[in-house]
C-alpha positions as CSV (number, residue, x, y, z in Angstrom):
1,M,-92.1,86.9,143.1
2,V,-92.4,87.7,146.9
3,S,-89.1,87.8,148.6
4,E,-88.8,86.2,152.1
5,T,-87.8,88.4,155.1
6,K,-84.3,87.5,156.2
7,Y,-84.1,86.0,159.6
8,A,-83.3,88.5,162.5
9,P,-83.6,87.8,166.3
10,G,-86.7,90.2,166.5
11,L,-88.4,87.7,164.0
12,W,-87.6,84.6,166.0
13,L,-91.3,83.8,166.7
14,S,-92.4,83.8,163.1
15,Y,-89.4,81.7,162.1
16,I,-89.8,79.1,164.9
17,Q,-93.2,78.5,164.0
18,K,-92.3,77.4,160.5
19,T,-92.6,73.8,159.2
20,D,-89.3,72.1,158.6
21,N,-89.8,72.5,154.8
22,E,-90.4,76.2,155.2
23,L,-87.2,76.7,157.2
24,K,-85.5,74.6,154.8
25,K,-85.9,77.4,152.2
26,S,-84.2,79.8,154.5
27,C,-81.3,77.7,155.8
28,R,-78.1,76.3,154.4
29,M,-77.9,72.5,155.0
30,D,-74.6,70.8,155.1
31,V,-74.1,67.0,155.2
32,F,-71.0,65.5,156.4
33,K,-69.3,62.5,157.9
34,A,-69.5,62.5,161.6
35,T,-66.2,61.8,163.7
36,G,-65.8,60.0,166.9
37,H,-67.1,56.7,168.5
38,G,-69.9,55.0,166.7
39,G,-68.6,51.9,165.0
40,Q,-67.8,51.1,161.4
41,K,-70.9,53.1,160.0
42,K,-70.2,56.3,161.8
43,N,-67.2,57.5,159.6
44,K,-68.3,56.0,156.4
45,T,-71.6,57.5,155.8
46,S,-72.4,61.3,155.3
47,N,-75.4,61.6,158.0
48,A,-74.4,64.3,160.2
49,I,-76.2,67.6,159.7
50,R,-75.3,71.2,159.8
51,L,-78.0,73.9,159.5
52,T,-77.1,77.5,159.2
53,L,-79.5,80.5,159.4
54,E,-77.8,83.8,159.2
55,H,-75.6,84.0,162.3
56,L,-77.1,80.9,163.9
57,S,-75.5,77.5,163.3
58,V,-76.4,74.0,164.7
59,T,-74.9,70.6,164.1
60,Y,-76.8,67.2,164.8
61,T,-74.8,63.8,164.9
62,T,-76.7,61.8,167.5
63,S,-78.3,59.4,165.3
64,R,-76.9,56.9,162.5
65,S,-80.0,58.2,160.5
66,K,-79.7,61.0,158.4
67,A,-83.5,61.7,158.5
68,E,-83.4,61.6,162.4
69,N,-80.4,64.0,162.3
70,I,-82.2,66.4,160.1
71,S,-85.2,66.3,162.3
72,G,-83.0,66.8,165.3
73,A,-81.1,69.7,163.6
74,Y,-84.4,71.4,163.1
75,K,-85.5,71.2,166.6
76,K,-82.0,72.3,167.7
77,L,-82.1,75.3,165.3
78,R,-85.6,76.3,166.8
79,M,-84.3,76.3,170.3
80,S,-81.1,78.4,169.1
81,M,-83.8,80.9,167.6
82,A,-85.5,81.0,171.0
83,L,-82.4,81.7,172.9
84,D,-81.1,84.2,170.5
85,I,-80.4,87.4,172.2
86,S,-78.2,89.1,169.6
87,A,-78.8,92.6,168.6
88,G,-82.2,93.1,167.2
89,R,-84.2,91.3,169.7
90,E,-84.3,93.8,172.6
91,N,-87.4,95.5,171.4
92,C,-89.2,92.7,170.0
93,Y,-91.2,91.5,173.0
94,S,-93.5,94.6,172.5
95,C,-94.3,93.4,169.0
96,Q,-94.9,89.6,169.6
97,T,-98.3,88.1,169.8
98,Y,-97.7,84.8,171.3
99,P,-100.2,81.9,170.4
100,V,-102.8,81.8,173.1
101,N,-102.4,78.1,173.8
102,L,-98.9,79.0,175.4
103,F,-100.6,80.2,178.6
104,Q,-101.9,76.7,179.4
105,Y,-98.2,76.0,180.4
106,F,-98.2,78.8,183.0
107,Q,-100.9,77.7,185.6
108,K,-101.1,77.4,189.2
109,G,-97.9,79.3,189.7
110,S,-95.5,77.0,187.9
111,I,-94.3,76.3,184.3
112,N,-95.6,72.9,183.1
113,I,-94.0,72.0,179.7
114,N,-91.7,69.1,178.8
115,A,-88.7,69.8,176.5
116,K,-90.2,67.0,173.9
117,N,-93.3,69.3,173.5
118,P,-93.1,70.9,170.0
119,V,-93.9,74.4,171.4
120,F,-91.2,74.2,174.0
121,P,-88.9,76.6,172.1
122,V,-91.8,79.0,171.8
123,V,-92.2,79.0,175.6
124,I,-88.6,79.4,176.1
125,G,-88.4,82.5,173.7
126,M,-91.5,83.9,175.5
127,I,-89.5,83.7,178.9
128,V,-86.4,85.1,177.2
129,D,-88.4,88.0,175.9
130,N,-89.8,88.7,179.3
131,F,-86.3,88.6,180.7
132,I,-85.2,91.2,178.1
133,K,-88.5,93.3,178.7
134,Y,-87.8,93.3,182.5
135,Q,-84.2,93.7,182.2
136,G,-83.3,90.4,183.9
137,K,-85.5,91.0,186.9
138,Y,-86.8,87.6,188.1
139,K,-89.7,88.8,190.2
140,S,-90.9,91.0,187.3
141,V,-90.6,88.1,184.9
142,S,-92.4,85.8,187.3
143,E,-95.3,88.2,187.9
144,A,-95.8,88.7,184.1
145,L,-95.9,85.0,183.5
146,K,-97.9,84.6,186.5
147,V,-95.7,82.0,188.1
148,S,-93.8,82.1,191.3
149,T,-90.3,83.3,191.4
150,S,-88.9,80.0,192.7
151,Q,-90.8,78.0,190.2
152,L,-89.2,80.3,187.4
153,R,-85.8,79.8,188.9
154,K,-86.3,76.0,189.1
155,F,-87.3,75.9,185.4
156,I,-84.4,77.7,184.4
157,T,-82.1,75.6,186.4
158,K,-83.6,72.4,184.9
159,N,-82.7,73.9,181.5
160,P,-79.1,74.7,181.5
161,F,-79.1,76.2,178.1
162,M,-81.4,78.9,179.7
163,I,-79.0,79.5,182.6
164,E,-76.4,81.0,180.1
165,T,-79.0,83.2,178.2
166,V,-80.6,84.7,181.4
167,N,-77.2,85.4,182.9
168,K,-76.1,87.2,179.7
169,I,-79.2,89.3,179.9
170,I,-78.7,90.2,183.4
171,Q,-75.1,91.0,182.9
172,S,-76.0,93.3,180.1
173,Q,-78.2,95.2,182.4
174,D,-75.6,95.7,185.0
175,Q,-73.2,97.4,182.5
């Protein structure tokens, strides 16, 4: 029997590209009753989902449908993996082979991808890898991605979850 490699931040790309069924084998899923507003059904049915993968944990309770919450939780987990900058990721940019189709989102000096696009977390992870590689320097990252620095800043500002991650990378370089 082949044992599966455990998740580590340096392996984010291989994990993020797994199907939900493949990820399910690596995660612990907890189903529980959601709290808060939502009417009579919210507190009576167990449809809220928590996925745990090693040190990453996400909760999704947006829908009244358990199936929709499971799907949303996997999307949120993929985004958490893309943004995971904990120990072990600092050298992974050198060993990543990004899918060729990603570069279509970096054209004409800007980043053109919608958050609903299934490869959005991969694009986010690629940007994070470049910030790690270039020690938080916007100019170097924008040159590597062939986008303007202003477009890179605009993209990061439009995606608030990235602001925190990029700031952590920059702060770690200042120390």
